[in-house]
PLY file of the C-alpha trace (Angstrom):
ply
format ascii 1.0
element vertex 218
property float x
property float y
property float z
element edge 217
property int vertex1
property int vertex2
end_header
19.73 24.77 -9.94
18.73 21.92 -7.57
21.14 21.66 -4.38
22.31 18.07 -5.19
23.66 19.34 -8.58
25.61 22.14 -7.27
26.77 19.99 -4.49
28.15 17.39 -7.47
29.87 20.39 -9.61
31.56 21.33 -6.51
32.95 18.03 -5.66
33.91 17.40 -9.37
35.83 21.06 -8.90
37.61 19.74 -5.92
38.86 16.39 -7.69
39.96 18.28 -10.57
42.22 20.23 -8.21
43.69 17.48 -6.59
47.02 16.46 -7.37
47.37 13.05 -8.77
49.80 10.90 -11.18
50.05 12.43 -14.58
48.49 9.29 -16.13
45.74 8.70 -13.72
42.40 7.92 -14.95
39.50 10.47 -14.20
37.75 9.76 -11.11
34.27 8.85 -11.37
31.91 9.82 -8.60
28.90 7.40 -7.46
26.03 9.39 -5.99
25.45 7.09 -3.32
21.40 7.12 -3.81
20.67 4.29 -1.27
17.26 5.74 1.20
16.79 8.87 -0.90
13.28 8.56 -3.17
13.34 9.47 -6.57
12.50 13.19 -6.64
15.66 13.55 -4.90
17.49 11.47 -7.71
15.67 12.62 -10.67
17.77 16.18 -11.23
20.94 14.58 -11.03
19.87 11.93 -13.72
18.54 15.02 -15.95
21.58 16.93 -15.40
23.23 14.21 -16.95
25.03 12.18 -13.88
25.18 8.36 -14.77
26.60 6.28 -11.89
24.63 5.89 -8.71
25.06 3.39 -5.71
22.75 1.43 -3.68
23.28 -1.10 -1.07
20.26 -3.24 -0.70
18.99 -5.14 -3.55
15.23 -4.76 -3.38
15.44 -0.98 -3.06
17.54 -0.86 -6.23
15.06 -3.18 -8.04
12.03 -1.07 -6.97
13.65 2.26 -7.54
15.64 1.63 -10.60
13.91 -0.98 -12.71
11.72 1.46 -15.05
14.20 4.32 -14.74
17.39 2.02 -16.32
15.00 0.74 -18.79
14.39 4.03 -20.21
17.82 5.44 -19.75
20.40 2.50 -20.34
23.21 4.79 -19.87
22.74 4.71 -16.10
25.39 2.47 -14.36
23.88 1.17 -11.08
26.61 0.24 -8.44
26.13 -2.41 -5.66
27.89 -0.98 -2.81
26.76 -2.67 -0.06
27.20 -6.52 1.53
25.41 -8.73 -1.05
23.95 -11.88 0.22
24.72 -14.92 -2.09
20.49 -15.50 -2.02
20.06 -12.06 -3.78
22.71 -12.68 -6.40
20.22 -13.45 -8.97
18.30 -9.88 -8.84
21.69 -8.01 -8.11
22.82 -9.69 -11.40
19.56 -8.43 -13.12
19.80 -4.93 -12.01
23.40 -3.39 -11.23
26.20 -2.83 -13.69
28.83 -2.90 -10.98
29.28 -5.08 -7.80
31.87 -3.64 -5.30
31.46 -6.10 -2.45
32.75 -9.35 -3.95
34.21 -10.79 -0.80
34.06 -14.54 -0.64
34.00 -17.86 -2.84
30.65 -18.74 -2.18
29.50 -15.40 -3.78
31.78 -15.54 -6.45
30.42 -18.77 -7.59
26.87 -17.70 -7.57
27.84 -14.54 -9.42
29.58 -16.91 -12.09
26.65 -19.11 -12.39
24.06 -16.12 -12.80
25.86 -14.37 -15.37
25.71 -17.56 -17.48
21.85 -17.90 -17.12
21.37 -14.19 -17.71
24.13 -13.63 -20.44
25.07 -10.64 -18.88
28.90 -9.60 -17.60
29.12 -7.62 -14.47
31.99 -5.73 -13.39
33.06 -6.67 -10.27
35.62 -5.35 -7.29
37.29 -7.51 -4.72
36.35 -6.07 -1.25
39.76 -6.09 0.89
39.27 -6.14 4.72
42.29 -3.20 4.68
42.09 -2.86 8.20
42.03 -6.48 9.38
38.62 -5.62 11.48
36.80 -8.40 12.72
33.47 -6.92 12.22
34.01 -5.93 8.74
33.43 -8.29 5.33
36.20 -8.44 3.15
38.99 -10.72 1.70
42.23 -10.36 4.13
45.00 -8.94 2.80
46.95 -12.48 2.80
44.54 -14.23 0.79
43.88 -11.62 -1.84
46.17 -13.23 -4.53
44.48 -16.61 -4.36
40.98 -15.17 -4.21
41.64 -13.10 -7.26
42.98 -16.32 -9.29
39.71 -18.08 -8.13
37.67 -15.37 -9.63
39.85 -15.13 -13.06
39.28 -18.89 -13.10
35.40 -18.54 -12.90
35.82 -16.05 -16.07
34.62 -13.42 -13.75
35.68 -9.72 -14.87
37.24 -8.26 -12.12
38.24 -4.79 -12.87
39.66 -3.37 -9.09
39.57 -3.59 -5.54
37.52 -1.74 -3.15
37.82 -0.99 0.65
36.30 0.66 3.88
39.15 1.91 6.04
38.74 1.80 9.64
37.04 4.95 11.19
39.02 7.27 13.22
42.43 6.22 11.18
44.44 8.05 8.94
42.50 6.72 5.86
45.77 7.68 3.67
48.04 4.73 4.92
45.11 2.24 3.76
44.69 3.95 0.51
48.28 3.72 -0.04
48.12 -0.11 0.69
45.03 -0.50 -1.47
46.77 1.25 -4.49
50.04 -1.24 -3.94
47.84 -4.08 -3.88
46.25 -2.92 -7.09
49.45 -2.63 -8.89
50.46 -6.03 -7.43
47.45 -7.48 -9.15
47.64 -5.37 -12.39
44.13 -3.96 -12.00
43.18 -0.58 -13.28
40.31 0.44 -10.91
40.01 1.11 -7.32
36.89 1.88 -5.22
37.43 3.85 -2.25
36.96 7.23 -0.42
33.50 8.17 0.74
32.28 11.67 1.89
34.72 12.25 4.64
37.84 11.30 2.62
37.50 11.36 -0.97
40.00 13.83 -2.01
42.68 11.87 0.11
41.34 8.68 -1.62
41.92 10.54 -5.12
45.59 11.27 -4.21
46.04 7.68 -4.38
44.37 6.91 -7.66
41.02 6.01 -6.81
38.96 5.60 -9.84
35.61 5.40 -8.13
34.53 7.37 -4.82
31.15 6.69 -3.31
29.60 10.12 -2.33
26.15 10.21 -0.68
25.49 12.77 1.91
27.90 15.47 0.23
25.61 15.40 -2.68
22.04 14.59 -1.39
22.23 16.26 2.04
21.55 14.33 5.31
19.72 11.03 5.61
16.61 11.56 7.42
0 1
1 2
2 3
3 4
4 5
5 6
6 7
7 8
8 9
9 10
10 11
11 12
12 13
13 14
14 15
15 16
16 17
17 18
18 19
19 20
20 21
21 22
22 23
23 24
24 25
25 26
26 27
27 28
28 29
29 30
30 31
31 32
32 33
33 34
34 35
35 36
36 37
37 38
38 39
39 40
40 41
41 42
42 43
43 44
44 45
45 46
46 47
47 48
48 49
49 50
50 51
51 52
52 53
53 54
54 55
55 56
56 57
57 58
58 59
59 60
60 61
61 62
62 63
63 64
64 65
65 66
66 67
67 68
68 69
69 70
70 71
71 72
72 73
73 74
74 75
75 76
76 77
77 78
78 79
79 80
80 81
81 82
82 83
83 84
84 85
85 86
86 87
87 88
88 89
89 90
90 91
91 92
92 93
93 94
94 95
95 96
96 97
97 98
98 99
99 100
100 101
101 102
102 103
103 104
104 105
105 106
106 107
107 108
108 109
109 110
110 111
111 112
112 113
113 114
114 115
115 116
116 117
117 118
118 119
119 120
120 121
121 122
122 123
123 124
124 125
125 126
126 127
127 128
128 129
129 130
130 131
131 132
132 133
133 134
134 135
135 136
136 137
137 138
138 139
139 140
140 141
141 142
142 143
143 144
144 145
145 146
146 147
147 148
148 149
149 150
150 151
151 152
152 153
153 154
154 155
155 156
156 157
157 158
158 159
159 160
160 161
161 162
162 163
163 164
164 165
165 166
166 167
167 168
168 169
169 170
170 171
171 172
172 173
173 174
174 175
175 176
176 177
177 178
178 179
179 180
180 181
181 182
182 183
183 184
184 185
185 186
186 187
187 188
188 189
189 190
190 191
191 192
192 193
193 194
194 195
195 196
196 197
197 198
198 199
199 200
200 201
201 202
202 203
203 204
204 205
205 206
206 207
207 208
208 209
209 210
210 211
211 212
212 213
213 214
214 215
215 216
216 217
């Protein structure tokens, strides 16, 4: 068995053993394949894994265009910052965008969806730690921004965060859970290789895991 498949199975087992609310959705694992080449990714696809994450539009187009046309069940997640000038290509290749964080980007996605006749599933990125250097909608602006997106007929399914490094993630995950409930959204994109089990406790429906599956990036 390929190492990445073994790693994925172990992570799935750990998630199943993590206590969650009774009615929680099953947490999906996004295998973050950014910077890894196809020889690392193909074994997981052959095993039947369907959710993969990339953070650069051009890399995603180069790597996934052929594979996705051959296997239409694969879901590709944009997990990096998305520049508005790349939206046309992002809408073409991705099924989910986890980093919707400003009105200009929302406008652009709305326009492209009409042009390409394709609906993308969107997460609003929240700057949950109020960090100067990080992208994301401020907590105080989230209700207004969500309404703005709904008025554009965008399919916002949830919220996403990257908590501050070196702080207790659980406090931020709890806060995200409350915001999601306030907005009545069903999906939460939070938790990475270091803190995904903590995120699962707070009802994360998508965890984004790279190195724990594929190994260290070179």
